[in-house]
N, C-alpha and C positions, 0 to 999 in steps of 0.2 A: 322557657326562654333563656334562663340563666345558663343551663347546660349548653344550649346552642351557641351562646355568646362565648363561653369558655372554650368550646370546641373550635370555634372560628379563630379565636386568639391563638390557641395552640397550633392550628394549621398555618396561620400566618408566620408564626415564629419558626416553625419547621421549614417552611419554604425559604424564608430569608436566611436561615442557618445554612441550608443546602447550597444556596447560590453565592453566599459571601465568604464561605470558608475555603475557597479554592486558593491554594498557594503554589500550584504547579507553575513552573516556568519552563520554557522551551527555547532551544537554540537551533538556528538553521545550520544544516550541513550542506556543503557545496562540493561539486565535482567540476573539473574543467571540461570544456566542450569536447576536446580531443579524446579524453578518456571516457566520457559519457558515450561517445559514438562507438567505442570498442567494448562497452561494458555488458552487453547482452550475449550470454552464452549458456550452454547446458553443461552441468556437471553431474556425474553419477554419485557424488557424495551425498549422503542423506543428511539433511539438516533438521534440527529440532524446530518444531513449530512454536514460536514464542509470542508472536503478535499477529494472529491470523486475521484476514480480512474476508474478501469475497470468495465464494466457492463456485466452481463451474464443473459440470459433469458432461463428459462425452465418452460414451461407452468404449472401453471399460475403465476409463481413467477419471480420477478426480483431480482437479487443479485447484489448489488452495493458495490464495495470495498471502504472502508474508509481507505485511505492510512495509513499504519503502525498500524492500530487499529483493523480491522476486516471487517465484511461483513454485510450490511443492508439486511434484508429479507423483501420483499414487495410483498403482494398479488396483482397481476395485473389482476384478473378475470374480473374486470370492469375497462378498461383503462381510463375511464373518472373520476374514483374515486379510485385510488390505495390506498391500506391500508398497513401501516407499521405494520409488525407483530412481529419483533424482531431483534436481532443482534447476530451474531456469533463473539464472542471475539477471536481475534487471533493476538497478538502483532507481529509486523514485517510483516504483510500480505500486499502484493502488487499484488498478482495474484491468480487466481482460475480457476478451470475447473470442469465440472460436467459430470458424467456418471451414468445413472440410478438414484439411490437415494443417491449417494455418491458425495460429493463436495470435491475436492482436493485443499488444501490451503497451501500456503507457510507461515510457522510460523517461521519467520526469516530464519535461515539456514536449518530448518527441513521441510520435506514434510509430511503433515498430511492429512489423509482421515477422513471425518466427515460424519456420517450418518444423512441425512436430516430428515428422519422419526423418528428415535430414539433420535435425537438431542444430539449425543455424538460422541466423537472421537473414531475411530475404529482402527487406526494404525498410526505409526509414523516412518519415516525413518530419522535418525539423520544425520546432517552435509552433506546433499546431495546437497544443494543449496548454491550459493555464497552469501556473505553478500551484503546488499544493498550499492551501491556506493553513496557517498554524492551528494547532488544536485549541489555542486560545481565541481563535476566530478572527485574526487579522491577517492582512496580506502584507508580506514583508516588503520593505522599501527597496526599490531597484538601485538607489544610489549608495547603498551600504555594502556592496559586494565587490569583490575583485572583478576586473573585466574578463569576459569570456568564461565565467563560472555560472553553473546552473544549480539551483536549489534542488536537492534530491531527497532530503529527509528532515524531519523535526525530531530532536532528541530532548527527552524530558530530563530536567535536573533533579 
């Protein structure tokens, strides 16, 4: 009984320590609407994968989301030697889906279709997606931003 009680107290202390010690702070990063609508494009420059998110596979390519930045394109024809091919720049991107040769990307609050063969944006639906919630779990107030600016990223201090 005594050991169980001590273990329970230890467990409670451990849980509270883990939840109350967070000192992370985040700031919203904005992009004006006009630049957001010109921001999705393909570059052949290989970027380092620093903050990976979701992964999508469509033979023979891997598509790895770089949170808030875009999508790494990797040729996985030889799984023992994957080759980085390029990067789809898409500020605010956290998710993707592929059907045929079209990859659907969230570009902050817009849904963009991007042709993988032609390497260009083919359509955009404006303001169809919610803004990304801060990592701290709150939705940023709309009154605190410049007019015609879209939240595209959360940066940790």
